[in-house]
Structures are given as C-alpha cells and as structure tokens.
C-alpha positions in Angstrom: 165.4 114.6 159.9 161.9 116.0 159.3 159.2 115.5 162.0 156.2 113.4 160.9 152.8 115.1 161.4 149.5 113.8 162.8 146.0 114.7 161.8 144.3 116.6 164.7 141.3 114.2 164.7 143.7 111.4 165.6 144.8 113.1 168.8 142.8 112.9 172.0 142.0 116.1 173.9 144.6 116.5 176.6 147.4 115.2 174.4 147.4 118.0 171.8 150.2 120.1 173.3 153.5 118.6 172.3 152.1 116.7 169.3 153.1 117.6 165.7 149.6 118.2 164.5 149.2 119.0 160.8 148.7 122.7 160.1 145.0 123.4 159.6 145.9 126.5 157.4 147.6 124.6 154.7 144.6 123.3 152.7 143.3 126.8 152.1 146.6 128.2 151.2 147.6 125.4 148.9 144.3 125.1 147.0 144.1 128.7 146.1 141.4 129.6 148.6 143.6 132.1 150.4 142.4 135.7 150.4 145.2 138.3 150.2 144.7 142.1 150.2 144.9 142.4 146.4 142.1 139.8 146.1 139.6 142.2 147.8 137.4 144.0 145.3 134.8 146.7 145.8 132.6 148.6 143.3 133.9 152.0 142.2 137.4 151.3 143.5 140.1 153.9 142.9 143.6 152.7 142.4 146.4 154.6 144.0 150.0 154.8 142.9 152.9 156.7 144.5 155.5 158.7 142.8 158.9 158.1 144.4 161.7 160.6 144.4 164.3 159.9 141.7 167.0 161.5 143.8 168.4 160.5 147.2 168.8 164.0 148.5 167.2 167.2 147.1 165.1 170.2 147.8 161.7 170.0 146.2 161.1 173.4 144.5 157.9 172.8 142.7 155.5 169.9 141.7 153.4 170.4 138.6 150.5 167.9 138.6 148.3 169.5 135.9 149.2 167.1 133.1 148.4 164.1 135.3 145.1 165.7 136.5 144.0 166.2 132.9 144.2 162.4 132.1 140.9 160.8 131.5 141.0 158.0 134.1 142.7 160.1 136.8 140.4 160.9 139.7 142.8 163.0 141.9 146.4 163.9 142.4 147.8 164.8 145.8 151.0 166.5 147.1 152.1 167.4 150.6 150.5 170.9 150.2 147.2 169.3 149.2 147.2 167.3 152.4 148.0 170.3 154.5 145.4 172.4 152.8 142.8 169.7 153.5 143.5 170.1 157.2 146.0 167.2 157.7 149.3 167.6 159.5 150.7 165.7 156.6 153.1 163.6 158.6 153.2 160.2 160.3 153.5 160.2 164.1 157.1 161.0 164.8 160.0 158.9 166.1 161.4 160.3 169.4 165.0 160.9 170.4 165.9 161.5 174.0 167.7 164.7 174.8 170.6 163.0 176.7 171.3 160.8 173.6 171.5 163.5 171.0 174.9 164.7 170.0 174.8 168.5 170.1 177.3 171.3 170.4 175.1 173.6 172.3 172.6 173.3 175.2 169.2 172.2 174.1 166.1 174.3 174.6 163.5 173.0 177.0 164.0 169.2 177.6 165.9 168.9 174.3 163.9 165.9 173.1 163.5 165.7 169.3 160.6 164.4 167.4 161.5 163.4 163.9 158.4 163.6 161.8 158.2 161.8 158.5 156.0 163.3 155.8 153.4 161.2 154.1 154.4 162.9 150.9 157.7 164.9 150.6 157.4 168.4 151.8 160.3 170.7 150.7 163.0 168.0 150.8 163.6 164.4 149.9 166.1 162.3 151.9 166.2 158.9 150.1 165.5 157.6 146.6 162.0 156.3 146.4 160.6 158.6 149.1 156.9 159.3 148.1 156.5 162.7 146.6 153.0 162.6 145.1 150.0 160.3 144.9 147.6 159.5 142.0 144.2 157.9 142.2 142.7 156.6 139.0 139.9 154.3 138.0 142.3 151.7 136.6 145.5 150.5 138.2 147.8 151.0 135.2 146.3 154.4 134.4 147.5 155.5 137.9 151.1 154.3 137.1 151.0 156.1 133.7 149.9 159.3 135.4 153.0 159.2 137.6 155.1 159.9 134.5 153.1 163.0 133.8 154.0 164.7 137.1 156.8 167.2 136.7 158.9 167.7 139.9 161.5 170.4 140.0 164.4 169.2 142.2 167.4 171.1 143.4 169.9 168.3 144.0 172.0 168.1 147.1 175.0 165.9 147.8 173.9 162.4 148.9 175.6 160.4 151.6 174.8 156.7 151.4 178.0 155.2 153.0 177.7 154.7 156.7 181.4 155.5 157.4 181.3 158.7 155.3 178.1 159.9 157.0 179.5 159.2 160.5 182.7 161.0 159.8 181.0 164.4 160.1 182.1 165.9 156.8 179.0 165.0 154.7 176.0 167.3 153.8 173.7 167.4 156.9 170.5 165.4 156.3 168.5 166.7 159.2 168.9 170.0 161.1 168.9 168.4 164.5 172.0 166.3 163.5 174.4 168.6 161.8 177.1 165.9 161.9 174.5 163.2 160.8 174.9 161.5 164.2 171.3 161.3 165.5 172.1 159.9 168.9 174.8 158.4 171.0 174.0 155.8 173.7 175.9 153.4 175.8 175.2 150.4 178.1 177.3 148.6 180.7 180.0 149.8 183.1 182.8 151.7 181.4 185.1 152.0 184.4 184.8 148.3 185.4 185.4 147.3 181.9 188.6 149.3 181.5 189.9 147.9 184.8 189.3 144.3 183.5 191.1 145.1 180.2 194.1 146.5 182.1 194.7 143.2 184.0 193.9 140.9 181.0 196.5 138.4 179.7 195.0 138.6 176.2 193.1 141.3 174.3 191.5 140.2 171.1 189.7 142.6 168.7 187.5 142.3 165.6 186.2 144.8 163.1 183.1 143.5 161.4 179.7 144.6 160.2 176.2 143.6 159.1 175.3 144.2 155.5 172.1 145.9 154.4 169.3 143.5 153.7 166.0 144.3 152.0 162.9 142.4 153.2 161.5 140.4 150.3 158.1 138.9 151.3 156.1 137.0 148.7 153.4 139.6 149.0 154.4 143.3 148.6 152.7 145.9 150.7 149.0 146.5 150.0 145.9 148.2 151.5 142.2 148.6 150.6 140.3 151.4 152.3 136.5 152.1 152.4 134.8 155.1 154.1 131.1 155.4 154.9 130.1 159.0 155.4 126.7 158.1 156.7 128.2 156.8 160.0 131.7 158.2 159.7 133.2 154.7 159.6 136.6 153.9 158.1 137.5 150.3 157.2 141.0 149.5 156.1 142.1 146.0 155.0 145.8 145.5 154.6 148.8 143.2 154.7 150.1 143.8 158.2 151.6 142.1 161.3 149.9 144.4 163.8 146.3 145.5 163.1 145.8 147.4 166.4 149.0 149.4 165.9 147.8 150.3 162.4 144.4 151.3 163.9 146.1 153.7 166.3 148.4 155.1 163.6 145.3 155.8 161.4 143.7 157.5 164.3 146.7 159.7 165.1 147.4 160.6 161.4 143.9 161.2 160.1 142.4 162.5 163.3 139.6 160.0 163.3 138.3 158.6 166.6 139.6 155.1 167.1 136.2 153.5 167.6 135.3 154.6 164.1 138.3 152.9 162.5 138.3 149.2 161.7 141.4 147.4 160.6 141.2 143.9 159.1 144.1 141.8 158.0 143.3 139.0 155.5 145.9 136.3 154.7 149.5 137.8 154.7 152.2 136.6 152.3 155.1 137.2 154.7 156.0 140.0 157.1 159.4 139.5 158.8 159.2 142.8 160.7 158.8 145.0 157.5 155.0 144.9 157.8 154.9 146.0 161.5 154.4 149.7 160.7 152.0 151.3 158.3 153.6 153.2 155.4 152.6 156.3 153.4 150.6 154.0 151.0 148.5 152.5 153.8 147.7 155.8 155.4 147.1 157.7 152.2 144.8 155.0 150.8 142.7 155.6 153.9 142.7 159.3 153.6 142.0 159.2 149.9 139.0 157.0 150.5 137.7 159.6 153.0 138.4 162.5 150.7 136.9 160.9 147.6 134.2 158.9 149.3 135.0 155.8 147.3 137.1 152.7 148.0 140.8 153.1 147.3 143.3 150.3 146.8 147.1 150.6 147.0 149.3 147.7 145.8 153.0 148.4 145.8 155.1 147.0 143.0 158.2 144.9 143.9 160.5 147.8 143.0 158.4 150.1 145.2 159.1 147.8 148.1 162.8 147.7 147.4 163.1 151.5 147.3 160.7 152.6 150.0 160.0 149.8 152.4 162.2 149.6 155.4 165.6 148.0 155.1 167.4 146.0 157.8 170.6 145.3 159.6 173.3 147.8 158.4 175.8 148.2 161.2 179.6 148.5 161.6 181.1 147.3 164.8 184.5 147.3 166.5 184.6 144.8 169.4 187.3 143.6 171.8 187.5 140.8 174.4 189.7 140.6 177.4 190.8 137.1 178.5 192.9 135.5 181.2 195.8 133.1 180.6 193.4 130.1 180.8 191.1 131.4 178.1 188.3 132.7 180.3 186.5 135.8 179.1 186.8 138.7 181.5 185.6 141.8 179.7 183.9 143.0 176.5 183.9 146.5 175.0 182.7 147.7 171.6 181.5 150.5 169.4 178.6 150.3 167.0 177.7 152.7 164.2 174.2 151.9 163.1 172.6 153.2 159.9 169.2 154.8 160.4 168.5 155.7 156.8 166.9 158.9 155.7 164.5 159.1 158.6 165.0 157.6 162.1 162.1 155.3 163.0 161.2 153.9 166.4 162.5 150.5 165.4 165.6 152.0 163.8 166.4 153.8 167.0 165.8 150.8 169.3 167.4 148.1 167.2 171.1 149.1 167.6 170.5 149.5 171.3 169.2 146.0 171.4 172.2 144.8 169.5 174.5 146.5 172.1 172.6 144.9 175.0 172.8 141.4 173.4 176.6 141.5 172.6 177.4 139.5 175.7 175.8 136.5 174.0 175.9 133.2 175.9 179.1 134.2 177.8 180.0 135.0 181.3 181.8 138.4 181.4 182.9 140.1 184.5 182.3 143.5 182.9 181.3 145.0 179.6 180.6 148.3 177.9 179.3 149.2 174.5 178.6 152.5 172.8 176.1 153.0 170.0 175.9 155.8 167.5 172.8 156.1 165.3 173.7 157.7 161.9 171.4 159.1 159.3 172.2 158.5 155.6 170.4 159.1 152.3 169.1 155.6 152.2 165.8 153.9 152.9 164.9 154.0 156.6 166.2 151.0 158.7 163.9 149.2 161.0 162.9 145.8 162.3 163.7 142.7 160.1 163.6 139.2 161.4 165.5 139.2 164.7 165.7 143.1 164.9 169.1 143.6 166.5 169.7 140.1 167.9 171.1 138.6 164.6 173.5 141.5 164.4 174.6 140.8 168.0 174.9 137.1 167.7 176.8 137.4 164.4 179.3 139.8 166.0 179.9 138.0 169.3 180.2 134.6 167.6 182.7 135.9 165.1 184.7 137.3 168.0 184.4 133.9 169.8 186.1 132.3 166.9 188.9 134.9 166.9 189.4 134.4 170.6 189.7 130.6 170.2 192.2 131.1 167.4 194.3 133.5 169.4 194.5 130.9 172.2 195.0 128.0 169.9 191.9 126.4 171.4 189.2 124.3 169.8 186.3 126.7 169.1 183.8 124.3 170.7 185.8 124.0 173.8 186.3 127.7 174.0 182.6 128.3 174.0 181.9 125.5 176.6 184.5 127.0 178.9 182.9 130.5 178.8 179.2 129.8 178.9 177.0 131.3 181.6 176.7 128.3 184.0 173.1 126.9 184.3 173.1 127.3 188.1 173.3 131.2 187.8 169.9 131.5 186.1 168.0 133.7 186.1 170.9 136.0 185.4 171.7 139.6 184.5 174.4 139.9 181.9 177.3 142.3 182.1 175.4 144.5 179.6 172.2 144.6 181.7 170.0 142.1 180.0 168.1 139.4 182.0 168.1 135.8 180.8 165.4 133.6 182.3 166.9 130.1 181.9 169.5 128.2 180.0 171.7 125.1 179.7 173.9 126.1 176.8 176.3 123.2 176.9 173.5 120.7 176.3 172.7 122.3 172.9 176.4 122.4 171.9 177.0 118.8 172.9 174.0 117.6 171.0 175.1 119.5 167.9 178.6 118.0 168.1 177.1 114.6 168.5 174.9 115.0 165.4 177.9 116.3 163.4 180.3 113.7 164.7 182.8 116.5 165.2 185.9 114.5 165.8 185.3 112.5 162.6 184.8 115.7 160.7 188.1 117.1 161.8 189.8 114.0 160.6 188.1 114.2 157.3 189.0 117.9 157.0 192.7 117.1 157.4 192.5 114.4 154.7 190.7 116.8 152.4 193.3 119.5 152.8 196.0 117.0 151.8 194.0 116.5 148.6 193.7 120.2 147.9 190.1 120.5 149.1 189.1 123.1 151.7 186.4 122.2 154.1 185.5 124.3 157.2 183.3 124.0 160.2 181.8 127.0 161.9 179.9 127.4 165.2 177.4 129.9 166.5 176.1 129.6 170.1 173.4 132.2 170.1 171.1 133.7 172.7 168.2 136.1 172.1 165.6 137.9 174.1 162.0 137.8 172.9 158.6 136.5 173.7 157.2 139.6 175.4 158.5 141.8 178.2 157.3 143.4 181.4 154.7 146.0 180.3 153.8 144.1 177.2 150.1 143.2 177.1 148.0 140.7 175.1 144.3 140.0 175.1 142.5 136.7 174.7 138.8 136.0 174.5 137.0 132.6 174.4 133.4 132.0 173.7 131.7 128.6 173.9 128.5 128.3 171.9 125.5 126.3 173.1 126.5 123.5 170.7 129.9 123.2 172.3 131.8 124.9 169.4 134.5 127.3 170.6 135.7 130.6 169.2 138.9 132.1 170.4 140.3 135.6 169.6 143.6 137.3 170.3 145.5 140.3 169.1 148.4 138.6 167.4 148.5 138.2 163.7 149.5 135.1 161.7 151.8 135.8 158.8 152.6 132.1 158.2 153.5 130.8 161.7 150.5 128.5 162.2 148.6 130.4 164.9 145.3 128.7 164.1 146.9 125.3 164.7 148.9 126.0 167.8 146.4 128.2 169.6 143.7 125.5 169.0 146.0 122.9 170.5 146.5 124.9 173.7 142.8 125.5 174.2 141.7 122.0 173.1 143.8 120.5 175.9 142.5 123.0 178.5 138.8 122.5 177.6 139.0 118.8 176.6 137.3 119.5 173.2 138.5 118.4 169.7 140.8 121.0 168.1 138.6 120.9 165.0 135.8 122.4 167.1 137.8 125.5 167.7 137.8 128.6 165.5 140.7 131.1 165.8 140.0 134.8 165.1 142.8 137.3 164.6 143.3 140.4 162.5 140.1 142.3 163.1 140.0 145.2 165.5 136.2 144.9 165.7 136.4 141.4 167.0 139.5 141.5 169.1 139.7 144.0 172.1 143.4 144.8 172.0 146.6 143.3 170.8 150.3 143.7 170.3 150.5 142.0 167.0 153.2 139.5 165.9 156.8 140.6 166.4 159.7 139.7 168.6 158.6 136.0 168.6 155.9 137.0 171.1 152.9 135.2 169.7 152.8 131.9 171.5 154.4 133.1 174.8 151.8 135.9 175.0 148.7 134.7 173.1 149.1 131.1 174.2 149.4 132.2 177.8 146.4 134.5 177.7 144.2 132.0 176.0 145.2 129.4 178.6 144.1 131.8 181.3 140.8 132.5 179.6 140.3 128.7 179.2 140.8 128.2 182.9 138.1 130.8 183.5 135.8 128.9 181.2 136.4 125.7 183.0 135.7 127.4 186.4 132.3 128.8 185.2 131.5 125.5 183.5 132.2 123.7 186.8 129.4 125.7 188.4 127.0 124.8 185.6 128.1 121.1 185.8 127.5 121.2 189.6 123.9 122.1 188.9 123.5 119.3 186.4 125.1 116.8 188.7 123.3 118.1 191.8 126.6 118.3 193.7 128.6 121.1 195.4 131.0 122.8 193.0 134.0 121.9 195.2 133.2 118.3 194.7 133.2 118.5 190.8 136.3 117.7 189.0 137.2 118.2 185.4 139.3 115.9 183.3 139.5 115.2 179.5 136.3 117.1 178.7 134.2 115.5 181.4 132.9 116.9 184.7 132.5 114.3 187.4 131.7 114.1 191.1 134.7 113.2 193.3 134.6 109.6 194.3 131.6 108.9 192.1 133.0 108.1 188.6 129.5 107.2 187.2 128.2 110.7 187.9 129.6 112.8 185.1 128.5 115.2 182.3 130.4 116.1 179.2 131.6 119.6 178.2 129.2 119.9 175.3 126.2 119.1 177.5 127.4 121.7 180.0 127.8 124.3 177.2 124.2 123.6 176.2 123.0 124.0 179.8 124.9 127.3 180.2 122.5 128.9 177.7 119.3 127.6 179.3 118.4 129.8 182.3 116.1 127.1 183.6 119.0 124.7 183.9 121.4 127.1 185.7 122.1 127.2 189.4 121.0 130.3 191.3 123.3 133.3 190.8 125.0 131.8 187.7 124.7 134.1 184.7 123.8 132.5 181.3 126.5 132.1 178.7 130.0 130.7 178.6 132.6 133.3 177.8 135.8 134.6 179.2 138.2 137.5 178.5 141.7 137.9 179.9 144.8 140.0 179.6 148.3 138.8 180.1 151.5 140.6 181.0 154.6 138.3 181.3 156.9 138.3 184.3 159.8 139.0 181.9 161.2 138.1 178.6 162.3 134.7 177.4 165.8 133.8 176.2 165.8 131.0 173.6 169.3 129.7 172.8 171.0 127.1 170.7 174.1 126.1 168.7 174.2 126.1 165.0 177.0 124.4 163.1 177.8 124.8 159.4 180.1 122.7 157.3 181.2 124.3 154.0 183.6 123.7 151.2 185.3 126.6 149.5 186.6 126.3 145.9 189.7 128.5 145.8 189.7 128.9 142.0 186.2 130.5 142.0 185.6 131.6 145.6 182.4 129.6 145.7 181.1 128.7 149.2 179.0 125.5 149.2 177.2 124.4 152.3 177.7 120.7 152.8 175.8 120.3 156.1 173.9 122.5 158.5 173.1 121.3 162.0 170.8 123.3 164.3 170.0 122.5 167.9 167.7 125.0 169.5 166.0 125.4 172.9 162.7 127.3 172.7 161.3 125.7 175.8 158.4 123.2 175.6 157.0 122.9 172.1 153.3 123.0 171.6 153.8 121.8 168.0 157.3 120.5 167.2 156.6 120.6 163.4 155.7 124.3 163.6 158.9 124.9 165.6 161.0 122.9 163.0 159.4 124.9 160.2 160.2 128.3 161.8 163.8 127.3 162.5 164.3 126.1 158.9 162.7 129.3 157.4 164.9 131.4 159.7 168.1 129.5 158.8 167.3 130.1 155.1 167.1 133.9 155.7 170.4 133.8 157.7 172.1 131.9 154.9 170.7 134.5 152.5 172.4 137.3 154.3 175.6 135.4 154.9 176.1 134.4 151.2 173.9 136.4 148.9 172.0 139.4 150.0 173.4 142.9 149.9 171.5 146.1 149.4 173.8 148.5 147.7 173.6 152.2 146.8 175.9 154.1 144.4 177.6 157.3 145.2 174.7 159.4 143.9 172.2 157.5 146.2 170.7 155.3 143.6 169.7 151.9 144.8 171.7 149.5 142.6 169.8 146.5 143.9 166.3 147.7 143.2 164.9 144.5 141.7 165.2 140.7 142.0 167.4 140.8 138.9 170.0 142.6 141.0 169.3 141.6 144.6 170.1 137.9 145.2 168.0 135.8 147.6 168.7 132.1 148.1 166.7 129.6 146.0 165.6 126.3 147.3 168.6 124.6 145.7 170.9 126.9 147.8 169.6 125.7 151.1 170.9 122.4 152.5 168.9 119.8 154.3 168.9 121.2 157.8 169.5 118.6 160.5 167.5 119.9 163.4 167.1 118.8 167.0 166.3 120.5 170.3 166.7 120.6 174.0 164.0 121.8 176.4 164.5 124.4 179.1 161.2 126.0 180.2 161.0 129.7 181.1 159.5 130.7 184.4 158.1 133.9 182.9 154.9 132.5 181.4 152.5 129.7 182.4 153.2 127.6 179.3 157.0 127.8 179.9 157.4 128.4 176.1 160.0 130.7 174.5 159.8 132.4 171.2 161.0 130.6 168.0 160.2 132.7 165.0 163.5 134.5 164.7 165.9 131.9 166.2 167.0 130.3 163.0 168.1 133.6 161.5 169.9 134.6 164.7 171.9 131.5 165.0 172.8 130.8 161.4 174.8 133.7 160.0 177.9 133.4 162.1 178.0 129.6 161.7 178.3 130.0 157.9 180.9 132.7 157.9 183.0 131.1 160.6 182.9 127.9 158.6 184.1 129.7 155.5 187.0 131.3 157.4 187.9 127.9 158.8 188.0 126.5 155.3 190.3 129.1 153.8 192.5 129.7 156.8 195.3 127.4 155.4 195.4 129.8 152.4 196.2 132.7 154.7 192.8 134.2 154.9 191.7 135.2 158.5 188.8 137.5 157.7 185.7 137.4 155.5 182.7 139.7 155.7 179.1 139.2 154.6 177.9 138.5 152.0 180.4 135.8 151.0 180.0 136.3 147.3 182.3 134.3 145.0 184.1 137.5 144.0 184.7 138.6 147.6 186.0 135.2 148.8 188.2 134.8 145.6 189.6 138.3 146.1 190.5 137.5 149.7 192.3 134.3 148.7 194.2 136.2 146.0 195.2 139.0 148.4 196.4 136.5 150.9 198.4 134.7 148.3 200.1 137.9 147.1 201.1 138.8 150.7 
C-alpha cells in the first residue's frame, strides 16, 4: 500500500501538516555523511574497554591488574576500589523501591524505602554475567581488549538463579540482602473486593497462563561514548549514542559530582535506540571520569557481545489472567498476577514497566471491575528495563491472547467478541477499571477497516477449503490500546529564532534516533510561520543549545515537542505582528497573518512578507516604540494528560505441521494515532514496530543456562528477523484526535510492536486448532510449534 512522498519544496506553506513530505534526513544517512559516535576522533584519544564478569553470581575476592598495567600501550587500569580511592562514590544513582511495596518479614527501620545502588565496576559481588568488573584505557583500541585478558580476578562462585519461576519460589540463593526471597516488591492496582464480587456472579470464568519472552535490544549501532575534559575551565564534554541527552547530563553530574553547567552532552547521529539507550551505562560514565582523571579524550565503543551481555534486556514476564463474563459474552471482570523479571539490579524502568503492564491489562475493553498484582523478582541476569513499548506490548499481548480464549469458550467469532466488549466511544475520556485514563477512541472503526481490507468472510471460506486439502491457515486479531505521548508533569522545551534573513532555527529537547524529527518539526513550524520548510534548521541533542528536555521515549516526541514548537511559533507570529504593524503603519489589532504575509484588515493591497518583517525586527530604526529588537521565542509545554493510540492488527499465517514452520501470509494493520503530521513517517514507524513484534513472536529469545551463562550472546545464536521474514504490511488508519495537546496528535513510535505480537500468535493457534493445539507461547520456533502438534497428536 505504500504512501507516495512529496518533495518539501513542492508544498505550499500552510499545507505542510498532513502531507507525506520526503524525509530530509535520508540523503545524509544514505550517502555516508552521517556522523556516529565512533566517527568522532580527537588527538591523544585513549580507548577504554570493560572486563565483564565471567560468572553470573559470585563474590569478588581479589582483582590483580598488575600484568595489564605493565603492557606497553596501557595507560591505566581501574577497579571499584580505584574509583572509591579517587573520591568517587563508585555507583550510579540508585533505583528506589517504596517501603509499602517491599516484601519483608519484619518491620522496616525509618521509612523503609530501599535505594538499590548499582556499582560502576563490581564491588565485592557480581550479580549477572557480563557485569563490568574492571576498566582498561590504552592508546590503541585492540590493545585495550588484549589487556582485559591479562587481568586476574579471583571469584568465589555462588549458585546462580536465572529462571524467573525458580527465583520467585523463594528457595534460591538471595541475590540482594533487602530481598531475601528475591522478591524485590509487590504492588497491585484496581479494586480487589469489587473484582471478587464480579467473579462470584459470572456465568463464565476463563483463564490463561502466558508470558513474555526475554528479548535483547539489537540496534545497528552498539553503545558508544567519547569524553573530553578541559582542566583550564573545568569543562566536561561527552558525545554519545543516546535517546536523552539531558538525562545523561544529570546522571554525569550526580555520579561524577561535577556542576551541571560544566557538563555538555552532545548526541550525533544515533543508529537505533528503542529504549535501551535511554539510560547511561558504566561505559558512558567511566569514559567521562577517565577523561577527567587522565586529562585526555577517552572513547568507549561496546562490542556486539558486550551489548548482549550487559545492556538492558526487555519484556520477561509470566502472567496468570482470568476474565469473568456473563451469559451473553460481555466482559464483567478481570484479575491477574504478574511475575516480572528485574534482572540482577532493579532499575527505575524495570520497576515501573510491570506496573505499567498491570495498568494496561484492561486493554480496549469495558470491565466493571479489575484487579492485578505484580511481583518484581531479581534474577542473575542482565537488568530489565525499557524496550520499545515498555510494558504496553506485554499487556496487549496478554489481554489479546485472553480475548481469543474468551471467544473460543463462548463459541463466538473473535472479531465479534471484541466489538461487543469495546469501551463505547461516547464514554471518552474514560478511566478504566485498572485506573488508567484514555483520552479518546473509536475502536470499532479500526476493527471494521481491518476486516474490510482483509475481506474477512472470504478468508474464512478459504480457510475451510484449505483445511480440507490438508493446509492449515489461521487468522489472529489484536485490538491494542497504549498510553504514551507525555503525561501530566512531563515537560518539554522549544525555542525558535528567526534570523534577519528570514531563516529559522528551532531547538527542542527530544532526540531523533531515526523517527524523522527534522522533517516533522519543520512541517509544524513551516505552517505556523508560513515559511518554506527548507528554510528551517532543527537542533536537538546538545545540552548547550537546548535549555531542557525529556528526550525521546514513550512516543512523546511529536505530542510534546510538536506542541511546544507550535506554541513558540505562535509567540513569534505575535511579536512579528507588532513589527509588521509598524511597517504597515496600522494598529496591531488590524494586522492579520496568513500564509506568510501580514496584511491590513480590509486592505488586501497593504501587506508585508514574513522575511521582510524578520529583517525589520533587527533594525532598531524600523521598530515601533517599546518593541525590542530580535525575533525569538521560548516556551515550555506540559500536556493535559497522556494520549491513547489504538488500532487493530490482523495476521494471516500458514503452519506446516510436518516442520512446525509458521509463515506469515498477510499482515493488516489499522492504527489510530490522531492527526498525522507526515503520513509517510507514521507508516514507517508502524512498519518498523511490526517487524520488532514479529521478531519477538517468532524468533527472538534471550536464554541463560543453569549456570547463568547467556546462551544467546551473539547474532549467531540470537535470531532476529531478516527482511525476507517480514511480509508486505497492508497499512491504513483512522483519525481520532486527542484533547490533551494542541496538535491533537498521539504517539506512534511503539504502536506497531504493541499491536503485532498477539495477532501473530493468535493466528498460529487458530491455524493448528484442528490438530488439537490450543496453546502456543512465544517465540513460535519451528521446534516449539512442531512439538505442540506432536504432543496434541499423542493425547
């Protein structure tokens, strides 16, 4: 279906928003002019490498670095003790656990809150394989890696617990003192009593045990950082691959005890983030500290295996969920329990994500009551944190799997079951039974459009004929809802400066990692100012040039940055109106602005263009009295609430019983992300997200062995989808604006992943149901599907 694009210079100002303008970023990226972190070179650069723990759980008895230090090209070797002896705390800012959520056998002291610090380099204990233990800086990159082999670490191994169920059972070796049973916290949401009452009067109770497999973020560009320190003015400059430069700036300030105004963070081109590059890691922070300690530039470039072992992982959860229904198939209640893997160290994201999953488990449906309990469990695995969707894919997968089971229990068509139980459009804005607020939605529209594209009735006829021929086709639905796009208390800044020649520079605190910000932001501002988009420069990723920002996460960029830039553009127009009034010799209230021209009301011949006004704004002799020279505006934006994009994804698959292979024949996605500033960018985000969802559904699985060794520590062992594995995605959309920001836009960056996983798995189960299989869990590898078919045949 692909959307055709248009060159920006072919679109009139005032008509940019809503047009599929060609991405302005692509020429630089495709011709090799992109500048990534590892492209940055400085004289006298030292190259840093990190030694990761070979064990998943052990006491560190001693670290002998003498052999490494004696190597010719080695500049320095550091351990945790070296950091502390140099005056550092030696840890990252801690994750915090609330007292009331911590599972303890005795009364806590004081307020009982626990701060879980994570050492930059292992102190006396390691808690996952790959945890950084020592750092080497050398004059040549591979010399630093060679020096790692010369470091002798004396470990006292402990039993490792990598299985979520085993860790949660309470019998495993404690990983942290504050959680002797390895349960870091327990939290719930909803109304337990009302939910139990609903279940007692239900005509049907349907249950499902399912889970989300561990996935490992695999961006094209591994983590990297280059740090410089100027002792003369005590200035630290760090350039790195990141999604949130201002958060990194604050983390550097907190960790290294350097005043924030003396820390500059710059982000060049970024080869993918997907949540994993939201937080700085030991390598980022240590590169900065080493640059200060050695007074020379220091570069850290992680290898792919380093990323697999020590970057955050995502998703891993186990869930039991139940639905209560009346005799007509209406959903009454929902209850569930989630065990969420936190990995070896709880992180802020790891703590918040399963709570977000619990809150989103109501999905698109109208429940009378619901209650969900979450347990956060520590294991000897890489820490879990945000990965594309961050809790919402887990929730959508679970509730949409349950919706299929409910429809099957009632012998009802799965599309009709969903339509019968959607939150009705007239109830919006609405608070769900689990306490989340949805801004706007017309869920049946997206479902109906997906069924129309698929030609659903014709497919069901073809499916029956195929089964008679011994071929097993299946169709699966996923009607997802997510919450994203900012929230009350979230803040974004936006600055606009118009130069005397009419050229415009805009700056905001989000960070492009492939989304097309320079294109979409320019479209918004071009329409507001009536100037060509090509005359607008977009600045991101530099804490010296951008006042403040929340980075790119949670599909917040356009709802937040687009809205604040629109607000700043409105301020520009209002000041420019005063300047134009002086040029036109008319009262400001009689001056109107339209399509880049200021004109006097009722006198169409009396007008002046925006460029001429910009020039006049910098000429004090041309300005009206009391109008200050210049044409600049700065704004901050806090939304009235989050946005709730939604949609229906439908997958058609064929399963080969003899091999267990699942082939995707068609994939239809209908998404509602509100008004679309650039439909081509929206389509691209959806398609990329669907590809990641298909990856988790069919291929990706981060696995540890019983000793805590990561068995999928390279791309030879960890499967990600190739282009040939992704079908042509048939995409369409509906449009339901949000009232929570002035553009009416909703987030889109994660929607494709959130909607796709359950559609694929539901389709596979639908395909093999005639063979007696009623359950499959991700990833649907050939072996797993084949084994399920064999087990069903034997029974």
